[in-house]
C-alpha positions, 0 to 999 in steps of 0.5 A: 537178074540185071541187077545181079549182073551189075552187082557181079561186075562191080564186085569184079572191079574191086579186085586189083588189076595188072595193066600192060602197055607198049608203044612208040616212045619219044623224047624231046627237049623242053622249050629251053634249057638251063642256059635259056636256049631254045632246042630242036630235035627229038628221039624215038624208040620204044616204051613198055610199062606195067601198072598195079591198079586198085579199081574200087572207085573207077572214077579215081583210081590209084596206079603204081607203075614201072617201065622202060623207055629207050629212044634214039636220036632222030637227027632233026636238030636242024641243017648243019647242027652237030652234034644233034642228040635228043635221047633217053635210056631210062627205067621209071617207076612211081605212083599216079592217080587216074581221074576217069569219066566212067561212061559205059564202054568208053572212059576218057581219063587223065593221069597225074602223079610223081615218080623216079627215073634211073638211066641216061638222058641227052639233049645236045644241039650243036655248041649251044646246048650240051645237057647229058644226065646219068643217074637217078631223078624225079619225074612227073607223069601225065597222061591222057587217054581213053579206056574202052571195053565193057570193063574199060580194059583196053586203053589208048593213051598219050603218056608223058614223063616231064623231067624238069631238072633235065629239061626233057620230056619223055613219053609214048603213044601207047595201047594197053590192056588190063587183066584182073588179078585173082 
């Protein structure tokens, strides 16, 4: 009986899943800009993402994702620094692989891939830095988190989108849930 239940659970994991995550979005500059200037400041807002997941191998699963990030400047560039604007309003999509340790009920994971972002990103800190971008660019998604539950269907994670050409890192502290697609 126990082996029949285990075989059934493995068969269910072979079906594709749809993952949905929401969270507190944030934007911050990379350590330096194209001008070599160190930039302070950040932006915060919201994150929403949807993923198509193939779980045939739980320890290494491909994900195709898309979502939106909308952050506004926090105004924390420093005293007397004007203008101060670190923000992003982007639609993103791409593919990544998840490497997970499939421990029962708790699965620590690492995500890595390649994607594209469309929208606007700004990093402005006084007269020293004025990086503004509008259009399409690539990003490198990176995530760390825990998948919990009997089928690892709930997630708590930190998701990052590195935009190397724009010298900005965007991401979220997110929670998510996966649903089997029948």
